[in-house]
C-alpha positions in Angstrom: 30.1 47.7 88.3 30.4 50.9 86.3 26.9 52.0 87.4 27.8 51.1 91.0 30.8 53.4 91.1 28.9 56.2 89.3 26.1 55.8 91.9 28.5 56.3 94.8 29.8 59.5 93.3 26.3 60.9 93.0 25.6 60.1 96.7 28.8 61.7 97.9 28.1 64.9 95.9 24.7 65.2 97.4 26.0 64.7 100.9 28.5 67.5 100.3 25.9 69.8 98.9 23.5 69.2 101.8 26.4 70.1 104.2 26.5 73.7 102.8 23.9 76.0 104.3 22.3 78.3 101.7 23.4 81.9 102.3 26.2 80.7 104.6 27.0 81.6 108.3 30.1 81.2 110.4 28.6 78.3 112.2 27.5 76.6 109.1 30.9 77.3 107.4 32.8 75.8 110.4 30.8 72.6 110.0 31.2 72.4 106.2 34.0 72.0 103.7 36.1 74.9 102.5 36.2 75.5 98.7 39.8 74.3 98.6 39.0 71.1 100.6 36.1 70.5 98.3 38.2 71.0 95.1 40.9 68.7 96.6 38.4 66.0 97.5 36.9 66.1 94.0 40.4 65.9 92.5 41.4 63.0 94.6 38.1 61.2 94.0 38.4 61.8 90.2 41.9 60.2 90.2 40.5 57.2 92.1 37.5 57.0 89.8 39.8 57.1 86.7 41.9 54.4 88.1 38.9 52.2 89.0 37.4 52.7 85.5 40.8 51.9 83.9 40.9 48.6 85.8 37.3 47.9 85.0 37.6 48.5 81.3 40.8 46.5 81.1 39.0 43.7 82.9 36.0 44.0 80.6 38.1 43.9 77.5 39.9 40.8 78.9 36.6 39.2 79.6 35.2 39.9 76.1 38.4 38.7 74.5 38.3 35.5 76.5 34.6 35.0 75.7 35.3 35.5 72.0 38.3 33.1 72.0 36.2 30.5 73.8 33.2 30.8 71.5 35.5 30.6 68.5 37.4 27.6 69.8 34.2 25.6 70.5 33.4 25.0 66.8 37.1 24.4 66.0 37.5 21.8 68.8 34.3 20.0 67.6 35.5 20.2 64.1 38.9 18.6 65.0 37.0 15.8 66.7 35.0 15.2 63.5 38.2 15.4 61.4 40.0 12.9 63.6 37.2 10.4 63.2 36.5 10.9 59.5 39.8 11.6 57.9 42.0 8.8 59.2 44.2 7.4 56.5 43.9 10.2 54.0 47.1 10.7 52.0 48.4 14.2 52.8 50.4 16.6 50.6 54.0 15.4 50.6 53.2 11.7 50.9 52.7 11.5 54.7 50.1 9.0 55.8 47.9 9.5 58.9 47.1 6.0 60.1 46.6 3.0 57.7 46.9 3.7 54.0 43.6 4.4 52.4 42.5 4.6 48.7 40.4 7.5 47.6 38.4 8.5 44.5 41.3 10.7 43.5 43.3 7.6 42.7 41.0 6.5 39.8 42.3 9.1 37.3 46.0 8.5 37.8 45.4 4.7 37.7 43.5 5.0 34.4 46.3 7.2 33.1 48.8 4.5 34.1 46.8 1.8 32.3 46.4 3.8 29.0 50.0 5.0 28.9 49.5 8.7 29.6 52.8 9.5 31.2 53.0 12.8 33.1 49.4 13.1 34.1 49.6 15.2 37.3 47.0 14.1 39.7 47.3 16.5 42.6 45.7 14.3 45.3 45.7 10.9 43.7 48.2 8.1 43.1 48.3 4.9 41.1 46.4 2.1 43.0 48.9 -0.5 44.3 48.9 -3.8 42.6 48.0 -2.5 39.1 50.8 -3.4 36.6 51.4 -1.3 33.5 50.1 -3.4 30.6 52.4 -4.1 27.7 49.7 -3.0 25.3 47.2 -0.4 26.4 43.6 -1.5 26.6 41.2 -0.4 23.8 38.6 0.9 26.2 38.3 1.8 29.9 34.8 1.9 31.3 34.3 3.6 34.7 30.9 2.7 36.2 29.7 4.7 39.2 27.0 3.3 41.5 25.7 6.6 42.8 25.3 6.3 46.6 26.5 2.6 46.5 29.0 2.8 49.3 30.1 -0.1 51.5 27.4 0.6 54.1 24.7 0.3 51.5 26.2 -2.9 49.9 26.6 -4.4 53.4 23.0 -3.7 54.2 21.8 -5.6 51.1 24.5 -8.3 50.7 22.5 -10.5 48.3 21.6 -7.6 45.9 24.8 -7.6 43.9 25.9 -11.0 42.7 27.5 -9.7 39.5 29.6 -7.2 41.4 30.5 -10.0 43.8 31.7 -12.1 40.9 33.8 -9.3 39.5 35.3 -8.7 42.9 36.5 -12.3 43.0 37.9 -12.1 39.5 39.6 -8.7 39.7 41.3 -6.3 42.0 39.2 -5.0 44.9 40.0 -2.2 47.3 38.1 -2.5 50.5 40.0 0.3 52.1 38.6 2.9 49.7 37.0 6.2 50.9 35.8 9.3 49.1 38.6 11.3 50.6 37.0 14.8 50.8 34.1 16.8 52.2 31.3 17.3 51.4 30.4 13.8 50.4 28.1 14.8 47.6 27.8 13.8 43.9 29.1 16.9 42.3 32.3 17.0 44.2 32.9 13.2 43.9 32.5 13.0 40.2 34.9 15.9 39.6 37.4 14.1 41.8 36.9 10.9 39.8 37.6 12.9 36.6 40.5 15.0 37.7 42.4 13.1 40.4 42.1 16.1 42.6 40.0 17.0 45.7 37.6 20.0 45.7 40.2 22.3 47.2 42.0 21.9 43.8 39.3 21.2 41.2 37.0 23.9 42.4 33.7 22.0 42.6 33.1 22.4 46.3 29.4 21.4 46.2 26.4 21.4 44.1 26.6 25.1 44.4 29.7 27.3 44.3 30.2 31.0 45.0 30.6 33.1 41.9 30.8 36.9 41.9 29.7 36.9 45.5 26.6 34.8 45.0 25.8 31.0 45.1 25.7 29.6 41.6 25.0 26.1 40.3 28.2 24.2 39.9 27.4 23.1 36.3 24.6 25.5 35.3 21.2 24.2 34.2 20.5 20.7 33.0 20.7 20.6 29.3 22.9 23.7 29.2 25.8 22.5 31.3 28.9 24.7 31.7 32.0 23.0 33.1 33.8 26.4 33.5 34.0 26.1 37.3 36.3 23.0 37.0 39.6 24.6 37.8 41.8 21.8 36.5 41.7 19.6 33.4 40.2 16.1 33.6 41.9 13.0 32.5 39.7 13.0 29.4 40.8 16.5 28.6 44.5 15.5 28.9 44.0 12.3 26.9 42.3 14.1 24.1 45.2 16.6 24.0 47.9 13.8 24.2 46.3 11.8 21.4 45.6 14.8 19.1 41.9 14.1 19.3 42.1 10.5 18.3 40.5 9.1 21.4 36.7 8.6 21.8 35.4 10.2 25.0 32.0 9.8 26.5 29.8 10.2 29.6 26.4 8.6 30.2 24.7 9.8 33.4 21.5 10.9 34.8 22.1 14.4 36.1 24.3 17.4 35.2 26.7 16.8 38.1 28.0 13.6 36.5 29.6 15.7 33.8 32.6 16.2 36.2 34.0 12.8 35.1 34.9 14.2 31.7 34.7 18.0 32.2 35.0 19.6 28.8 36.0 16.2 27.3 38.8 17.8 25.2 38.5 19.8 22.0 36.4 17.8 19.6 37.7 14.2 20.1 37.5 12.5 16.7 36.5 15.8 15.2 33.1 15.9 17.0 31.9 17.1 20.5 32.3 14.4 23.1 29.3 12.3 24.0 27.7 13.6 27.3 24.2 12.5 28.2 21.7 13.1 31.0 18.0 12.3 31.6 15.7 15.2 30.8 13.8 15.0 34.1 12.7 18.6 33.9 11.4 18.2 30.3 9.4 15.1 31.0 12.0 12.4 30.3 14.2 11.2 27.5 18.0 11.3 27.0 19.5 14.7 26.0 22.9 16.1 25.5 24.4 17.9 28.5 24.6 21.0 26.2 23.3 21.4 22.6 26.7 22.6 21.3 29.4 21.5 23.7 28.3 17.9 23.8 26.2 15.4 21.8 24.1 12.3 22.1 25.4 9.0 20.8 24.5 8.3 17.2 21.9 5.8 18.4 19.6 6.3 21.3 16.7 4.0 22.6 13.3 5.4 21.7 10.7 6.8 24.1 8.5 3.9 23.0 11.1 1.4 24.3 11.1 3.1 27.7 7.3 3.1 27.8 7.4 -0.7 27.1 9.8 -1.2 30.1 7.5 0.8 32.3 4.4 -1.1 31.2 6.2 -4.4 31.9 7.2 -3.3 35.4 5.0 -4.1 38.4 5.5 -1.7 41.2 5.8 -3.4 44.6 3.9 -0.7 46.4 6.6 -0.6 49.2 6.7 2.7 51.2 4.2 4.1 48.7 3.5 7.2 50.8 7.0 8.5 49.8 6.6 7.8 46.1 7.8 10.8 44.0 5.4 12.4 41.6 5.4 13.9 38.2 8.6 13.8 36.2 10.5 12.1 39.1 8.0 9.3 39.5 10.3 6.7 37.9 13.6 8.1 39.1 14.6 5.1 41.2 12.8 2.2 39.5 14.3 -0.7 37.5 12.9 0.6 34.1 15.1 3.8 34.1 18.2 1.7 35.1 17.5 -0.8 32.3 16.8 2.0 29.8 20.2 3.4 30.6 21.8 0.0 30.1 20.1 -0.1 26.7 21.7 3.3 25.9 25.2 2.0 26.9 24.8 -1.0 24.7 23.6 1.1 21.7 26.5 3.4 22.2 28.9 0.5 21.8 27.0 -0.4 18.6 26.8 3.0 17.0 30.0 4.7 18.2 33.6 3.7 17.6 34.1 2.8 21.3 37.3 0.7 21.6 37.8 0.7 17.8 40.2 3.7 17.4 43.9 4.1 17.6 43.8 5.4 21.1 42.1 4.0 24.2 38.4 5.0 24.5 37.2 6.4 27.8 33.6 5.9 28.8 32.2 7.0 32.1 28.8 5.8 33.3 26.7 6.8 36.3 23.5 5.0 37.5 21.7 7.4 39.8 18.8 5.1 41.0 20.4 3.7 44.2 21.2 7.2 45.5 17.8 8.5 44.4 16.1 5.6 46.2 18.0 6.4 49.3 17.0 10.0 49.2 13.3 9.2 48.6 12.9 6.1 50.8 16.2 5.7 52.6 18.7 2.9 51.9 17.2 0.7 54.6 14.0 0.4 52.5 13.3 -2.5 50.2 13.2 0.1 47.4 17.0 0.4 47.8 17.4 -3.3 47.3 15.3 -3.3 44.2 17.4 -0.4 42.7 20.6 -2.1 43.6 19.6 -5.4 42.0 18.8 -3.8 38.7 22.0 -1.7 38.8 24.0 -4.9 39.5 22.3 -6.6 36.5 23.4 -3.7 34.3 27.0 -4.1 35.6 26.9 -7.7 34.7 25.5 -6.8 31.3 28.4 -4.4 30.6 30.9 -6.9 31.8 29.5 -9.5 29.5 29.5 -7.0 26.6 33.1 -6.2 27.1 34.0 -9.9 27.3 32.2 -10.6 24.1 33.7 -7.7 22.0 37.2 -7.6 23.3 40.0 -10.0 23.9 41.4 -10.5 27.4 43.4 -7.3 28.4 41.7 -5.1 25.8 39.0 -3.8 28.1 39.0 -2.5 31.6 35.9 -2.1 33.8 36.3 0.0 36.9 33.3 0.0 39.3 33.1 2.4 42.2 30.6 4.3 44.4 30.8 8.1 44.6 29.8 8.0 48.3 27.7 6.1 50.8 24.4 6.9 52.4 23.0 7.7 55.8 20.4 5.6 57.5 17.1 7.1 58.7 17.8 9.6 61.3 15.8 7.7 64.0 18.1 4.6 63.5 21.2 6.8 63.7 20.1 8.4 66.9 19.9 11.9 65.4 17.2 14.4 64.6 16.0 15.9 61.4 17.1 19.3 60.1 14.7 21.6 58.2 16.8 24.1 56.0 13.7 26.4 55.8 13.5 26.8 59.5 17.3 27.1 59.8 17.3 30.0 57.4 14.4 31.7 59.3 16.3 31.3 62.6 19.4 33.0 61.2 17.4 35.8 59.6 15.7 36.5 63.0 19.0 36.2 64.9 21.0 38.5 62.5 18.4 40.9 61.3 16.5 42.8 60.2 19.1 44.6 58.0 19.1 46.4 54.7 21.4 43.7 53.3 20.6 40.1 54.1 23.1 38.1 56.1 21.9 34.7 54.8 21.9 34.1 51.0 21.1 30.5 50.7 20.8 27.4 53.0 21.8 24.0 51.5 21.7 20.7 53.4 25.5 20.8 54.0 26.3 24.5 54.1 25.0 28.0 54.7 25.9 30.7 52.3 26.5 34.1 54.0 26.6 37.5 52.4 29.8 39.4 53.1 28.0 42.8 52.8 25.3 41.7 55.2 27.8 40.5 57.7 29.7 43.9 57.5 26.4 45.8 57.9 25.5 43.9 61.0 29.1 43.9 62.4 29.3 40.2 62.8 31.7 37.5 61.6 31.0 34.0 60.1 32.4 32.6 63.4 29.7 34.4 65.3 27.1 33.0 63.0 28.5 29.5 63.5 28.6 30.0 67.3 24.9 31.0 67.3 24.1 27.5 65.9 26.0 25.4 68.4 23.0 25.2 70.8 20.4 25.3 68.1 17.8 22.6 69.0 15.5 20.3 67.2 12.6 22.0 68.8 13.7 25.4 67.5 13.9 23.8 64.0 10.3 22.6 63.9 8.0 24.4 61.5 4.3 24.8 62.2 3.6 22.7 59.2 5.1 19.5 60.8 2.2 17.2 61.8 2.2 16.6 65.6 2.5 12.9 65.1 5.8 13.4 63.2 7.4 15.4 66.1 10.1 13.4 67.9 9.2 14.8 71.3 11.9 13.1 73.4 14.5 15.1 71.4 12.9 18.5 71.4 15.8 20.0 73.5 18.5 18.1 71.7 21.1 20.0 69.8 21.1 19.4 66.1 24.8 20.1 65.3 27.8 18.3 66.7 30.0 21.1 65.1 29.5 24.2 63.1 32.5 25.1 61.0 32.9 28.7 59.8 34.7 29.2 56.5 37.4 31.3 58.2 38.3 28.4 60.5 38.5 25.9 57.7 40.7 28.3 55.8 43.0 28.5 58.9 43.5 24.7 58.6 44.8 25.0 55.1 48.3 23.6 54.9 48.0 22.0 58.3 49.3 18.4 58.9 46.2 16.4 59.5 48.4 13.7 61.0 48.7 15.9 64.1 45.0 15.3 64.8 45.5 11.8 65.9 44.7 8.3 64.7 40.9 8.7 64.7 38.2 6.7 66.5 35.8 4.3 65.0 33.4 2.5 67.3 32.5 -0.5 65.0 35.6 -1.0 62.9 38.9 0.6 63.7 40.1 0.5 60.1 36.8 1.3 58.4 37.5 -1.7 56.1 34.4 -4.0 55.5 34.9 -7.7 55.8 35.6 -9.8 52.7 32.3 -11.2 51.3 33.3 -12.9 48.1 
């Protein structure tokens, strides 16, 4: 419209000019405009033009503002839909419940504190699990065993793979209405929640990476040189060591650096030594190592490499889904030998360390990674998942029997939990695959080139944006999010994808149901999630699996 009005003015001025005869005569002058009339006409027209432009620009600003509000609201509305579905039953600050009461991973730390007699442990987001009485005499040891990736959907898919767990469920307290309680549903966040009784918004481990000094950084540093400094609140192990003046044995036996969140720092030299904290040296070719050479230590006895080699030699690989087999140092990541070898380490720790033999309750945290690793490599619908679950269940039974042999009834507590569930293959779920490499390239093309990059790093669950790059380009995180709303599977395909692997019926299908800019998530802080409604679950309105024991 602006060009249209400007064009009309140009045509009128030419018409006026053509009406004036060069040199001028009386006859020509009588048929033309006088100078005063010309000036008056120009003045009147200028006033009209200014008014038209004012109306136009106000309308244009209104349109742009409406468009911006609409684009910003789309991710939010989609986010609210997801939140309504996924967060039903979460306990909110102040004690208000949205829907049926649900248990979360944050409840494990205050429940353990309740059992061992640690009064005053402030779990920001957790509460004592109902039905757990305070024992007259505290137990000598509490073992928390985490089946990595062993959520209800995985157990339900392989119902015959966990007989020992089924037996323990029948004998003890089982909470079927348990959820992770926070997002993202990844290992690093979950284990910090288990250790602290707080969600990521409080404990600070918001993913496998966190932002530090404006850059993405690994949440716990490098394997073998772990640093728990990003944990913003003390763990139960930290508080217990302080409350007992260092008289309690503290330990963590896991596979990766992220499992360290269950003990954090582990207190200041419990029993006069660094706490036990162990991971598998996958980068270095195998073997158990301390999470850090100075902050933590290995147990006083560790199974030898030769014993692991014997387990590997005795194992016959079934050859299932062999085309996905990991190579190199990860080749045995989700096989029974590595699970049994970790079980040997736990048993030797009880032999060599004063676990359950001190004045104060010992705290041992164990993570078995193989079920989650099998899901990542083969998917949990593969028979490989069943095999990993069966061996993990065998080690659960082994630890339960060990506790029953060494301790009288009531002297030992075994807590078994998953840190999260798993997703089925994308084809079964009706979705499409996402390639982070192509996603990053798309964003760099869309918001570049620039001197400072807009995209710093793309992870499976989040995109890290550079504030300086956004400022240079004059865009917001909401605009970046909006650009992905209609991003399709076809746009995400790299030229390295074999034609046979392309899911052609879904080429024009959108990848994301919602894209959540950090600014919008921050705006939800302090909101009452109960206002989002009761949630919607197609298969099971409560999300509680049926009793199977």
